[in-house]
All heavy atoms as a GROMACS GRO file, in nm:
protein
  579
    1MET      N    1  -2.442   0.030  -0.901
    1MET     CA    2  -2.310   0.077  -0.935
    1MET      C    3  -2.257   0.167  -0.823
    1MET      O    4  -2.334   0.229  -0.753
    1MET     CB    5  -2.310   0.154  -1.067
    1MET     CG    6  -2.343   0.066  -1.186
    1MET     SD    7  -2.295   0.133  -1.344
    1MET     CE    8  -2.396   0.276  -1.359
    2ALA      N    9  -2.126   0.169  -0.812
    2ALA     CA   10  -2.064   0.252  -0.710
    2ALA      C   11  -1.949   0.331  -0.772
    2ALA      O   12  -1.883   0.285  -0.865
    2ALA     CB   13  -2.014   0.166  -0.595
    3ARG      N   14  -1.925   0.447  -0.720
    3ARG     CA   15  -1.824   0.538  -0.774
    3ARG      C   16  -1.688   0.513  -0.706
    3ARG      O   17  -1.677   0.508  -0.584
    3ARG     CB   18  -1.869   0.681  -0.750
    3ARG     CG   19  -1.783   0.784  -0.821
    3ARG     CD   20  -1.845   0.923  -0.819
    3ARG     NE   21  -1.978   0.926  -0.876
    3ARG     CZ   22  -2.006   0.931  -1.007
    3ARG    NH1   23  -1.907   0.929  -1.094
    3ARG    NH2   24  -2.130   0.937  -1.049
    4CYS      N   25  -1.584   0.500  -0.789
    4CYS     CA   26  -1.448   0.479  -0.740
    4CYS      C   27  -1.402   0.604  -0.664
    4CYS      O   28  -1.414   0.716  -0.716
    4CYS     CB   29  -1.354   0.449  -0.855
    4CYS     SG   30  -1.180   0.432  -0.808
    5GLU      N   31  -1.347   0.585  -0.546
    5GLU     CA   32  -1.305   0.700  -0.466
    5GLU      C   33  -1.175   0.764  -0.517
    5GLU      O   34  -1.140   0.873  -0.474
    5GLU     CB   35  -1.290   0.662  -0.320
    5GLU     CG   36  -1.177   0.567  -0.288
    5GLU     CD   37  -1.172   0.531  -0.141
    5GLU    OE1   38  -1.270   0.475  -0.089
    5GLU    OE2   39  -1.070   0.561  -0.078
    6VAL      N   40  -1.105   0.699  -0.610
    6VAL     CA   41  -0.983   0.757  -0.666
    6VAL      C   42  -1.010   0.831  -0.796
    6VAL      O   43  -0.979   0.948  -0.810
    6VAL     CB   44  -0.875   0.648  -0.688
    6VAL    CG1   45  -0.754   0.704  -0.761
    6VAL    CG2   46  -0.833   0.588  -0.554
    7CYS      N   47  -1.070   0.762  -0.893
    7CYS     CA   48  -1.087   0.821  -1.026
    7CYS      C   49  -1.228   0.873  -1.052
    7CYS      O   50  -1.251   0.943  -1.150
    7CYS     CB   51  -1.048   0.722  -1.134
    7CYS     SG   52  -1.162   0.583  -1.153
    8GLY      N   53  -1.323   0.836  -0.966
    8GLY     CA   54  -1.460   0.884  -0.982
    8GLY      C   55  -1.543   0.807  -1.083
    8GLY      O   56  -1.659   0.840  -1.106
    9ASN      N   57  -1.487   0.701  -1.142
    9ASN     CA   58  -1.559   0.621  -1.239
    9ASN      C   59  -1.677   0.551  -1.172
    9ASN      O   60  -1.664   0.491  -1.066
    9ASN     CB   61  -1.465   0.518  -1.302
    9ASN     CG   62  -1.528   0.443  -1.418
    9ASN    OD1   63  -1.623   0.491  -1.479
    9ASN    ND2   64  -1.472   0.328  -1.449
   10ASP      N   65  -1.794   0.560  -1.232
   10ASP     CA   66  -1.914   0.493  -1.183
   10ASP      C   67  -1.926   0.362  -1.260
   10ASP      O   68  -1.970   0.360  -1.375
   10ASP     CB   69  -2.037   0.582  -1.206
   10ASP     CG   70  -2.157   0.537  -1.126
   10ASP    OD1   71  -2.142   0.447  -1.042
   10ASP    OD2   72  -2.265   0.592  -1.150
   11TYR      N   73  -1.882   0.252  -1.198
   11TYR     CA   74  -1.859   0.127  -1.268
   11TYR      C   75  -1.944   0.016  -1.208
   11TYR      O   76  -1.949  -0.001  -1.086
   11TYR     CB   77  -1.710   0.094  -1.258
   11TYR     CG   78  -1.665  -0.029  -1.331
   11TYR    CD1   79  -1.693  -0.049  -1.465
   11TYR    CD2   80  -1.588  -0.124  -1.265
   11TYR    CE1   81  -1.647  -0.161  -1.531
   11TYR    CE2   82  -1.542  -0.237  -1.330
   11TYR     CZ   83  -1.572  -0.255  -1.464
   11TYR     OH   84  -1.527  -0.365  -1.529
   12GLY      N   85  -2.009  -0.063  -1.292
   12GLY     CA   86  -2.096  -0.170  -1.248
   12GLY      C   87  -2.024  -0.284  -1.178
   12GLY      O   88  -2.086  -0.361  -1.105
   13MET      N   89  -1.893  -0.299  -1.198
   13MET     CA   90  -1.818  -0.407  -1.135
   13MET      C   91  -1.718  -0.353  -1.034
   13MET      O   92  -1.611  -0.411  -1.012
   13MET     CB   93  -1.749  -0.491  -1.242
   13MET     CG   94  -1.847  -0.563  -1.332
   13MET     SD   95  -1.770  -0.665  -1.458
   13MET     CE   96  -1.690  -0.789  -1.358
   14SER      N   97  -1.751  -0.243  -0.970
   14SER     CA   98  -1.664  -0.189  -0.866
   14SER      C   99  -1.661  -0.288  -0.750
   14SER      O  100  -1.742  -0.380  -0.740
   14SER     CB  101  -1.714  -0.053  -0.820
   14SER     OG  102  -1.844  -0.066  -0.766
   15PHE      N  103  -1.566  -0.268  -0.661
   15PHE     CA  104  -1.552  -0.358  -0.546
   15PHE      C  105  -1.516  -0.278  -0.422
   15PHE      O  106  -1.469  -0.165  -0.431
   15PHE     CB  107  -1.448  -0.467  -0.572
   15PHE     CG  108  -1.310  -0.416  -0.602
   15PHE    CD1  109  -1.216  -0.402  -0.502
   15PHE    CD2  110  -1.274  -0.382  -0.732
   15PHE    CE1  111  -1.089  -0.354  -0.528
   15PHE    CE2  112  -1.147  -0.335  -0.761
   15PHE     CZ  113  -1.054  -0.321  -0.660
   16GLU      N  114  -1.540  -0.339  -0.308
   16GLU     CA  115  -1.510  -0.275  -0.179
   16GLU      C  116  -1.389  -0.341  -0.115
   16GLU      O  117  -1.370  -0.462  -0.127
   16GLU     CB  118  -1.628  -0.290  -0.082
   16GLU     CG  119  -1.752  -0.216  -0.123
   16GLU     CD  120  -1.865  -0.233  -0.022
   16GLU    OE1  121  -1.853  -0.317   0.069
   16GLU    OE2  122  -1.966  -0.162  -0.037
   17VAL      N  123  -1.312  -0.261  -0.047
   17VAL     CA  124  -1.202  -0.311   0.036
   17VAL      C  125  -1.232  -0.264   0.178
   17VAL      O  126  -1.249  -0.144   0.202
   17VAL     CB  127  -1.065  -0.257  -0.010
   17VAL    CG1  128  -0.956  -0.298   0.087
   17VAL    CG2  129  -1.034  -0.305  -0.151
   18HIS      N  130  -1.241  -0.359   0.270
   18HIS     CA  131  -1.265  -0.329   0.411
   18HIS      C  132  -1.131  -0.338   0.483
   18HIS      O  133  -1.069  -0.444   0.485
   18HIS     CB  134  -1.363  -0.429   0.472
   18HIS     CG  135  -1.498  -0.423   0.407
   18HIS    ND1  136  -1.610  -0.381   0.475
   18HIS    CD2  137  -1.540  -0.451   0.282
   18HIS    CE1  138  -1.714  -0.385   0.395
   18HIS    NE2  139  -1.674  -0.428   0.276
   19ALA      N  140  -1.084  -0.228   0.539
   19ALA     CA  141  -0.954  -0.225   0.605
   19ALA      C  142  -0.955  -0.127   0.721
   19ALA      O  143  -0.998  -0.013   0.704
   19ALA     CB  144  -0.844  -0.188   0.506
   20GLN      N  145  -0.907  -0.171   0.834
   20GLN     CA  146  -0.890  -0.087   0.952
   20GLN      C  147  -1.017  -0.010   0.986
   20GLN      O  148  -1.014   0.109   1.017
   20GLN     CB  149  -0.772   0.007   0.935
   20GLN     CG  150  -0.641  -0.066   0.916
   20GLN     CD  151  -0.523   0.025   0.894
   20GLN    OE1  152  -0.537   0.137   0.845
   20GLN    NE2  153  -0.405  -0.023   0.930
   21GLY      N  154  -1.131  -0.077   0.975
   21GLY     CA  155  -1.258  -0.017   1.013
   21GLY      C  156  -1.322   0.074   0.910
   21GLY      O  157  -1.427   0.133   0.934
   22ALA      N  158  -1.259   0.087   0.792
   22ALA     CA  159  -1.314   0.173   0.687
   22ALA      C  160  -1.349   0.088   0.565
   22ALA      O  161  -1.293  -0.020   0.544
   22ALA     CB  162  -1.212   0.280   0.647
   23VAL      N  163  -1.441   0.138   0.485
   23VAL     CA  164  -1.479   0.072   0.360
   23VAL      C  165  -1.441   0.164   0.244
   23VAL      O  166  -1.477   0.281   0.242
   23VAL     CB  167  -1.630   0.042   0.357
   23VAL    CG1  168  -1.668  -0.024   0.225
   23VAL    CG2  169  -1.671  -0.045   0.474
   24HIS      N  170  -1.366   0.110   0.149
   24HIS     CA  171  -1.320   0.185   0.033
   24HIS      C  172  -1.381   0.121  -0.093
   24HIS      O  173  -1.394   0.000  -0.100
   24HIS     CB  174  -1.167   0.181   0.022
   24HIS     CG  175  -1.099   0.235   0.143
   24HIS    ND1  176  -1.072   0.369   0.160
   24HIS    CD2  177  -1.052   0.173   0.254
   24HIS    CE1  178  -1.012   0.387   0.275
   24HIS    NE2  179  -0.998   0.270   0.335
   25VAL      N  180  -1.416   0.202  -0.191
   25VAL     CA  181  -1.474   0.154  -0.317
   25VAL      C  182  -1.381   0.191  -0.432
   25VAL      O  183  -1.340   0.306  -0.445
   25VAL     CB  184  -1.614   0.215  -0.340
   25VAL    CG1  185  -1.671   0.170  -0.474
   25VAL    CG2  186  -1.708   0.179  -0.227
   26PHE      N  187  -1.350   0.090  -0.515
   26PHE     CA  188  -1.260   0.111  -0.630
   26PHE      C  189  -1.319   0.045  -0.754
   26PHE      O  190  -1.394  -0.051  -0.744
   26PHE     CB  191  -1.122   0.051  -0.601
   26PHE     CG  192  -1.059   0.104  -0.476
   26PHE    CD1  193  -1.050   0.026  -0.363
   26PHE    CD2  194  -1.008   0.232  -0.472
   26PHE    CE1  195  -0.992   0.074  -0.247
   26PHE    CE2  196  -0.950   0.282  -0.356
   26PHE     CZ  197  -0.942   0.203  -0.243
   27ASP      N  198  -1.278   0.094  -0.870
   27ASP     CA  199  -1.323   0.032  -0.995
   27ASP      C  200  -1.217  -0.060  -1.054
   27ASP      O  201  -1.245  -0.136  -1.144
   27ASP     CB  202  -1.365   0.138  -1.097
   27ASP     CG  203  -1.248   0.215  -1.156
   27ASP    OD1  204  -1.144   0.226  -1.089
   27ASP    OD2  205  -1.263   0.264  -1.268
   28CYS      N  206  -1.093  -0.055  -1.001
   28CYS     CA  207  -0.986  -0.141  -1.051
   28CYS      C  208  -0.877  -0.154  -0.943
   28CYS      O  209  -0.871  -0.075  -0.850
   28CYS     CB  210  -0.928  -0.087  -1.180
   28CYS     SG  211  -0.849   0.075  -1.160
   29PHE      N  212  -0.792  -0.254  -0.962
   29PHE     CA  213  -0.684  -0.275  -0.866
   29PHE      C  214  -0.583  -0.161  -0.866
   29PHE      O  215  -0.526  -0.129  -0.763
   29PHE     CB  216  -0.611  -0.408  -0.894
   29PHE     CG  217  -0.692  -0.528  -0.857
   29PHE    CD1  218  -0.726  -0.620  -0.952
   29PHE    CD2  219  -0.737  -0.546  -0.727
   29PHE    CE1  220  -0.802  -0.731  -0.919
   29PHE    CE2  221  -0.813  -0.656  -0.693
   29PHE     CZ  222  -0.845  -0.750  -0.790
   30SER      N  223  -0.560  -0.099  -0.981
   30SER     CA  224  -0.462   0.010  -0.983
   30SER      C  225  -0.508   0.127  -0.897
   30SER      O  226  -0.426   0.190  -0.829
   30SER     CB  227  -0.430   0.054  -1.126
   30SER     OG  228  -0.545   0.099  -1.192
   31CYS      N  229  -0.638   0.156  -0.895
   31CYS     CA  230  -0.688   0.263  -0.807
   31CYS      C  231  -0.675   0.222  -0.661
   31CYS      O  232  -0.640   0.304  -0.575
   31CYS     CB  233  -0.833   0.297  -0.841
   31CYS     SG  234  -0.850   0.400  -0.989
   32ALA      N  235  -0.701   0.094  -0.632
   32ALA     CA  236  -0.689   0.045  -0.494
   32ALA      C  237  -0.544   0.055  -0.447
   32ALA      O  238  -0.517   0.098  -0.335
   32ALA     CB  239  -0.739  -0.099  -0.484
   33ILE      N  240  -0.451   0.017  -0.532
   33ILE     CA  241  -0.309   0.026  -0.498
   33ILE      C  242  -0.269   0.172  -0.477
   33ILE      O  243  -0.200   0.206  -0.380
   33ILE     CB  244  -0.222  -0.040  -0.607
   33ILE    CG1  245  -0.242  -0.191  -0.603
   33ILE    CG2  246  -0.076  -0.001  -0.592
   33ILE    CD1  247  -0.187  -0.263  -0.724
   34HIS      N  248  -0.313   0.258  -0.567
   34HIS     CA  249  -0.280   0.401  -0.556
   34HIS      C  250  -0.323   0.458  -0.421
   34HIS      O  251  -0.250   0.534  -0.358
   34HIS     CB  252  -0.348   0.477  -0.670
   34HIS     CG  253  -0.326   0.624  -0.664
   34HIS    ND1  254  -0.209   0.684  -0.703
   34HIS    CD2  255  -0.407   0.724  -0.623
   34HIS    CE1  256  -0.218   0.814  -0.686
   34HIS    NE2  257  -0.338   0.841  -0.639
   35ARG      N  258  -0.441   0.421  -0.374
   35ARG     CA  259  -0.495   0.476  -0.250
   35ARG      C  260  -0.440   0.406  -0.126
   35ARG      O  261  -0.417   0.468  -0.023
   35ARG     CB  262  -0.647   0.466  -0.252
   35ARG     CG  263  -0.719   0.512  -0.125
   35ARG     CD  264  -0.698   0.660  -0.091
   35ARG     NE  265  -0.719   0.743  -0.206
   35ARG     CZ  266  -0.817   0.830  -0.221
   35ARG    NH1  267  -0.903   0.848  -0.126
   35ARG    NH2  268  -0.827   0.900  -0.332
   36MET      N  269  -0.418   0.274  -0.132
   36MET     CA  270  -0.397   0.197  -0.010
   36MET      C  271  -0.255   0.148   0.015
   36MET      O  272  -0.222   0.119   0.128
   36MET     CB  273  -0.494   0.079  -0.007
   36MET     CG  274  -0.638   0.128  -0.013
   36MET     SD  275  -0.756   0.008   0.044
   36MET     CE  276  -0.718   0.000   0.218
   37ALA      N  277  -0.173   0.136  -0.090
   37ALA     CA  278  -0.039   0.082  -0.070
   37ALA      C  279   0.048   0.181   0.005
   37ALA      O  280   0.052   0.299  -0.030
   37ALA     CB  281   0.026   0.047  -0.205
   38PRO      N  282   0.119   0.134   0.107
   38PRO     CA  283   0.212   0.225   0.176
   38PRO      C  284   0.327   0.262   0.082
   38PRO      O  285   0.352   0.195  -0.017
   38PRO     CB  286   0.263   0.141   0.295
   38PRO     CG  287   0.238   0.000   0.258
   38PRO     CD  288   0.122  -0.001   0.164
   39ILE      N  289   0.396   0.370   0.114
   39ILE     CA  290   0.508   0.417   0.033
   39ILE      C  291   0.637   0.400   0.114
   39ILE      O  292   0.644   0.439   0.230
   39ILE     CB  293   0.487   0.564  -0.008
   39ILE    CG1  294   0.363   0.573  -0.097
   39ILE    CG2  295   0.610   0.621  -0.077
   39ILE    CD1  296   0.324   0.714  -0.133
   40CYS      N  297   0.737   0.339   0.050
   40CYS     CA  298   0.867   0.319   0.115
   40CYS      C  299   0.923   0.455   0.157
   40CYS      O  300   0.931   0.548   0.076
   40CYS     CB  301   0.964   0.250   0.019
   40CYS     SG  302   1.130   0.228   0.088
   41GLU      N  303   0.961   0.464   0.283
   41GLU     CA  304   1.010   0.591   0.335
   41GLU      C  305   1.153   0.623   0.292
   41GLU      O  306   1.201   0.732   0.317
   41GLU     CB  307   0.997   0.593   0.487
   41GLU     CG  308   0.851   0.590   0.529
   41GLU     CD  309   0.830   0.614   0.676
   41GLU    OE1  310   0.907   0.690   0.738
   41GLU    OE2  311   0.734   0.555   0.730
   42HIS      N  312   1.218   0.527   0.223
   42HIS     CA  313   1.352   0.554   0.173
   42HIS      C  314   1.352   0.585   0.024
   42HIS      O  315   1.395   0.692  -0.018
   42HIS     CB  316   1.446   0.437   0.202
   42HIS     CG  317   1.585   0.458   0.152
   42HIS    ND1  318   1.671   0.548   0.210
   42HIS    CD2  319   1.652   0.404   0.048
   42HIS    CE1  320   1.785   0.548   0.144
   42HIS    NE2  321   1.775   0.461   0.044
   43CYS      N  322   1.300   0.493  -0.058
   43CYS     CA  323   1.307   0.511  -0.204
   43CYS      C  324   1.176   0.562  -0.265
   43CYS      O  325   1.172   0.590  -0.384
   43CYS     CB  326   1.349   0.381  -0.272
   43CYS     SG  327   1.222   0.252  -0.271
   44ARG      N  328   1.071   0.573  -0.185
   44ARG     CA  329   0.942   0.630  -0.224
   44ARG      C  330   0.860   0.544  -0.321
   44ARG      O  331   0.763   0.590  -0.378
   44ARG     CB  332   0.959   0.771  -0.283
   44ARG     CG  333   1.038   0.868  -0.197
   44ARG     CD  334   0.987   0.888  -0.058
   44ARG     NE  335   0.852   0.946  -0.058
   44ARG     CZ  336   0.769   0.941   0.045
   44ARG    NH1  337   0.805   0.882   0.155
   44ARG    NH2  338   0.650   0.995   0.036
   45VAL      N  339   0.896   0.416  -0.341
   45VAL     CA  340   0.817   0.327  -0.425
   45VAL      C  341   0.693   0.281  -0.346
   45VAL      O  342   0.697   0.272  -0.224
   45VAL     CB  343   0.901   0.206  -0.472
   45VAL    CG1  344   0.932   0.112  -0.358
   45VAL    CG2  345   0.833   0.131  -0.584
   46GLN      N  346   0.582   0.255  -0.416
   46GLN     CA  347   0.466   0.201  -0.348
   46GLN      C  348   0.493   0.055  -0.315
   46GLN      O  349   0.538  -0.022  -0.400
   46GLN     CB  350   0.340   0.212  -0.434
   46GLN     CG  351   0.284   0.352  -0.433
   46GLN     CD  352   0.150   0.359  -0.503
   46GLN    OE1  353   0.144   0.335  -0.622
   46GLN    NE2  354   0.048   0.392  -0.429
   47VAL      N  355   0.467   0.015  -0.192
   47VAL     CA  356   0.492  -0.120  -0.146
   47VAL      C  357   0.370  -0.205  -0.179
   47VAL      O  358   0.266  -0.194  -0.114
   47VAL     CB  359   0.522  -0.123   0.006
   47VAL    CG1  360   0.551  -0.265   0.052
   47VAL    CG2  361   0.638  -0.031   0.038
   48ILE      N  362   0.383  -0.289  -0.282
   48ILE     CA  363   0.271  -0.372  -0.325
   48ILE      C  364   0.285  -0.513  -0.271
   48ILE      O  365   0.187  -0.581  -0.249
   48ILE     CB  366   0.261  -0.370  -0.479
   48ILE    CG1  367   0.234  -0.226  -0.523
   48ILE    CG2  368   0.153  -0.463  -0.530
   48ILE    CD1  369   0.231  -0.204  -0.670
   49GLY      N  370   0.407  -0.558  -0.246
   49GLY     CA  371   0.430  -0.690  -0.190
   49GLY      C  372   0.430  -0.684  -0.038
   49GLY      O  373   0.364  -0.602   0.023
   50GLN      N  374   0.508  -0.770   0.023
   50GLN     CA  375   0.512  -0.781   0.168
   50GLN      C  376   0.566  -0.655   0.235
   50GLN      O  377   0.512  -0.608   0.332
   50GLN     CB  378   0.596  -0.902   0.210
   50GLN     CG  379   0.536  -1.034   0.168
   50GLN     CD  380   0.403  -1.060   0.234
   50GLN    OE1  381   0.386  -1.036   0.352
   50GLN    NE2  382   0.308  -1.109   0.158
   51GLY      N  383   0.676  -0.604   0.186
   51GLY     CA  384   0.736  -0.487   0.250
   51GLY      C  385   0.790  -0.519   0.387
   51GLY      O  386   0.786  -0.631   0.434
   52VAL      N  387   0.843  -0.417   0.451
   52VAL     CA  388   0.900  -0.429   0.585
   52VAL      C  389   0.846  -0.314   0.670
   52VAL      O  390   0.853  -0.198   0.628
   52VAL     CB  391   1.054  -0.423   0.581
   52VAL    CG1  392   1.113  -0.425   0.720
   52VAL    CG2  393   1.112  -0.535   0.497
   53GLU      N  394   0.793  -0.345   0.785
   53GLU     CA  395   0.745  -0.242   0.877
   53GLU      C  396   0.834  -0.243   1.000
   53GLU      O  397   0.862  -0.348   1.057
   53GLU     CB  398   0.599  -0.270   0.916
   53GLU     CG  399   0.535  -0.160   0.998
   53GLU     CD  400   0.552  -0.179   1.148
   53GLU    OE1  401   0.562  -0.294   1.193
   53GLU    OE2  402   0.556  -0.078   1.219
   54ALA      N  403   0.886  -0.128   1.037
   54ALA     CA  404   0.973  -0.116   1.155
   54ALA      C  405   0.933   0.009   1.232
   54ALA      O  406   0.941   0.120   1.180
   54ALA     CB  407   1.120  -0.108   1.112
   55ASP      N  408   0.887  -0.012   1.353
   55ASP     CA  409   0.849   0.100   1.441
   55ASP      C  410   0.749   0.195   1.375
   55ASP      O  411   0.762   0.318   1.385
   55ASP     CB  412   0.972   0.177   1.488
   55ASP     CG  413   1.070   0.090   1.564
   55ASP    OD1  414   1.024   0.007   1.645
   55ASP    OD2  415   1.192   0.105   1.544
   56GLY      N  416   0.653   0.140   1.300
   56GLY     CA  417   0.551   0.222   1.237
   56GLY      C  418   0.592   0.286   1.106
   56GLY      O  419   0.517   0.365   1.050
   57HIS      N  420   0.709   0.252   1.055
   57HIS     CA  421   0.758   0.305   0.928
   57HIS      C  422   0.762   0.192   0.826
   57HIS      O  423   0.801   0.080   0.858
   57HIS     CB  424   0.898   0.365   0.944
   57HIS     CG  425   0.901   0.478   1.041
   57HIS    ND1  426   0.873   0.608   1.006
   57HIS    CD2  427   0.927   0.481   1.174
   57HIS    CE1  428   0.882   0.686   1.112
   57HIS    NE2  429   0.915   0.611   1.216
   58TRP      N  430   0.724   0.221   0.700
   58TRP     CA  431   0.719   0.121   0.595
   58TRP      C  432   0.833   0.137   0.496
   58TRP      O  433   0.868   0.248   0.456
   58TRP     CB  434   0.586   0.130   0.519
   58TRP     CG  435   0.477   0.062   0.592
   58TRP    CD1  436   0.386   0.120   0.676
   58TRP    CD2  437   0.448  -0.077   0.592
   58TRP    NE1  438   0.302   0.025   0.727
   58TRP    CE2  439   0.338  -0.096   0.677
   58TRP    CE3  440   0.504  -0.188   0.529
   58TRP    CZ2  441   0.283  -0.222   0.700
   58TRP    CZ3  442   0.449  -0.312   0.552
   58TRP    CH2  443   0.341  -0.329   0.635
   59TYR      N  444   0.888   0.022   0.456
   59TYR     CA  445   0.995   0.016   0.358
   59TYR      C  446   0.966  -0.096   0.259
   59TYR      O  447   0.900  -0.194   0.294
   59TYR     CB  448   1.131  -0.009   0.426
   59TYR     CG  449   1.159   0.091   0.535
   59TYR    CD1  450   1.133   0.060   0.667
   59TYR    CD2  451   1.208   0.217   0.504
   59TYR    CE1  452   1.156   0.154   0.768
   59TYR    CE2  453   1.231   0.311   0.604
   59TYR     CZ  454   1.204   0.278   0.735
   59TYR     OH  455   1.226   0.371   0.834
   60CYS      N  456   1.017  -0.083   0.137
   60CYS     CA  457   0.992  -0.187   0.037
   60CYS      C  458   1.070  -0.314   0.068
   60CYS      O  459   1.030  -0.423   0.030
   60CYS     CB  460   1.023  -0.138  -0.104
   60CYS     SG  461   1.194  -0.091  -0.130
   61GLY      N  462   1.180  -0.303   0.139
   61GLY     CA  463   1.260  -0.419   0.176
   61GLY      C  464   1.363  -0.384   0.283
   61GLY      O  465   1.375  -0.269   0.326
   62ALA      N  466   1.437  -0.486   0.323
   62ALA     CA  467   1.535  -0.469   0.429
   62ALA      C  468   1.645  -0.369   0.391
   62ALA      O  469   1.692  -0.294   0.475
   62ALA     CB  470   1.597  -0.603   0.467
   63HIS      N  471   1.685  -0.367   0.263
   63HIS     CA  472   1.790  -0.275   0.219
   63HIS      C  473   1.752  -0.131   0.249
   63HIS      O  474   1.831  -0.054   0.305
   63HIS     CB  475   1.818  -0.293   0.070
   63HIS     CG  476   1.917  -0.195   0.017
   63HIS    ND1  477   1.880  -0.075  -0.040
   63HIS    CD2  478   2.052  -0.196   0.017
   63HIS    CE1  479   1.988  -0.008  -0.074
   63HIS    NE2  480   2.093  -0.080  -0.042
   64CYS      N  481   1.629  -0.094   0.214
   64CYS     CA  482   1.585   0.045   0.238
   64CYS      C  483   1.568   0.071   0.388
   64CYS      O  484   1.599   0.181   0.435
   64CYS     CB  485   1.455   0.073   0.163
   64CYS     SG  486   1.481   0.106  -0.013
   65ALA      N  487   1.522  -0.027   0.463
   65ALA     CA  488   1.508  -0.010   0.607
   65ALA      C  489   1.645   0.015   0.671
   65ALA      O  490   1.660   0.105   0.754
   65ALA     CB  491   1.441  -0.132   0.669
   66ARG      N  492   1.745  -0.064   0.631
   66ARG     CA  493   1.880  -0.046   0.685
   66ARG      C  494   1.938   0.090   0.643
   66ARG      O  495   2.006   0.156   0.721
   66ARG     CB  496   1.972  -0.160   0.641
   66ARG     CG  497   1.941  -0.291   0.712
   66ARG     CD  498   2.048  -0.396   0.686
   66ARG     NE  499   2.065  -0.426   0.545
   66ARG     CZ  500   2.000  -0.522   0.480
   66ARG    NH1  501   1.914  -0.599   0.544
   66ARG    NH2  502   2.023  -0.543   0.352
   67ALA      N  503   1.907   0.134   0.521
   67ALA     CA  504   1.956   0.263   0.473
   67ALA      C  505   1.900   0.378   0.556
   67ALA      O  506   1.961   0.484   0.565
   67ALA     CB  507   1.920   0.283   0.326
   68GLU      N  508   1.785   0.354   0.619
   68GLU     CA  509   1.724   0.455   0.707
   68GLU      C  510   1.761   0.434   0.854
   68GLU      O  511   1.701   0.493   0.943
   68GLU     CB  512   1.572   0.453   0.690
   68GLU     CG  513   1.525   0.503   0.555
   68GLU     CD  514   1.553   0.651   0.535
   68GLU    OE1  515   1.524   0.730   0.627
   68GLU    OE2  516   1.602   0.687   0.427
   69GLY      N  517   1.857   0.344   0.879
   69GLY     CA  518   1.908   0.326   1.014
   69GLY      C  519   1.836   0.222   1.098
   69GLY      O  520   1.862   0.210   1.218
   70ARG      N  521   1.746   0.146   1.039
   70ARG     CA  522   1.678   0.040   1.112
   70ARG      C  523   1.769  -0.081   1.121
   70ARG      O  524   1.816  -0.132   1.021
   70ARG     CB  525   1.546   0.000   1.043
   70ARG     CG  526   1.454   0.114   1.016
   70ARG     CD  527   1.398   0.172   1.144
   70ARG     NE  528   1.318   0.289   1.111
   70ARG     CZ  529   1.279   0.377   1.198
   70ARG    NH1  530   1.313   0.363   1.324
   70ARG    NH2  531   1.207   0.480   1.161
   71ALA      N  532   1.798  -0.126   1.242
   71ALA     CA  533   1.891  -0.237   1.263
   71ALA      C  534   1.816  -0.370   1.277
   71ALA      O  535   1.702  -0.374   1.321
   71ALA     CB  536   1.974  -0.212   1.390
   72GLY      N  537   1.884  -0.476   1.237
   72GLY     CA  538   1.830  -0.610   1.255
   72GLY      C  539   1.719  -0.651   1.159
   72GLY      O  540   1.653  -0.750   1.179
   73ILE      N  541   1.700  -0.576   1.054
   73ILE     CA  542   1.595  -0.607   0.956
   73ILE      C  543   1.656  -0.693   0.846
   73ILE      O  544   1.759  -0.658   0.789
   73ILE     CB  545   1.537  -0.479   0.893
   73ILE    CG1  546   1.487  -0.383   1.000
   73ILE    CG2  547   1.428  -0.514   0.792
   73ILE    CD1  548   1.362  -0.424   1.069
   74VAL      N  549   1.593  -0.805   0.816
   74VAL     CA  550   1.638  -0.891   0.706
   74VAL      C  551   1.519  -0.928   0.620
   74VAL      O  552   1.406  -0.940   0.669
   74VAL     CB  553   1.707  -1.019   0.758
   74VAL    CG1  554   1.836  -0.986   0.831
   74VAL    CG2  555   1.616  -1.099   0.846
   75ASP      N  556   1.544  -0.946   0.490
   75ASP     CA  557   1.438  -0.992   0.399
   75ASP      C  558   1.418  -1.141   0.423
   75ASP      O  559   1.512  -1.215   0.447
   75ASP     CB  560   1.479  -0.970   0.253
   75ASP     CG  561   1.466  -0.824   0.212
   75ASP    OD1  562   1.368  -0.760   0.250
   75ASP    OD2  563   1.556  -0.775   0.141
   76LYS      N  564   1.294  -1.184   0.414
   76LYS     CA  565   1.264  -1.327   0.424
   76LYS      C  566   1.258  -1.383   0.283
   76LYS      O  567   1.190  -1.328   0.197
   76LYS     CB  568   1.132  -1.349   0.496
   76LYS     CG  569   1.140  -1.304   0.640
   76LYS     CD  570   1.014  -1.332   0.713
   76LYS     CE  571   1.033  -1.282   0.856
   76LYS     NZ  572   0.924  -1.310   0.942
   77VAL      N  573   1.332  -1.490   0.260
   77VAL     CA  574   1.333  -1.552   0.127
   77VAL      C  575   1.286  -1.694   0.135
   77VAL      O  576   1.285  -1.755   0.236
   77VAL     CB  577   1.472  -1.544   0.061
   77VAL    CG1  578   1.505  -1.401   0.028
   77VAL    CG2  579   1.578  -1.603   0.150
   0.00000   0.00000   0.00000
């Protein structure tokens, strides 16, 4: 068993996420999202889908990126 790094639960079905050279242990997807999902720099929502990255800044979509002055950003549909 491994202990979740967010909630501390010691759970037999925990899982690891390997990202950017680090290993993270979680007991559920909600804890993984809480720790790892970027936060939109305009509306502050956690970006769980694709999101938009511009010059090292994360946004939930093109609308929020444009609201922060990022030009030329469009949502892909």
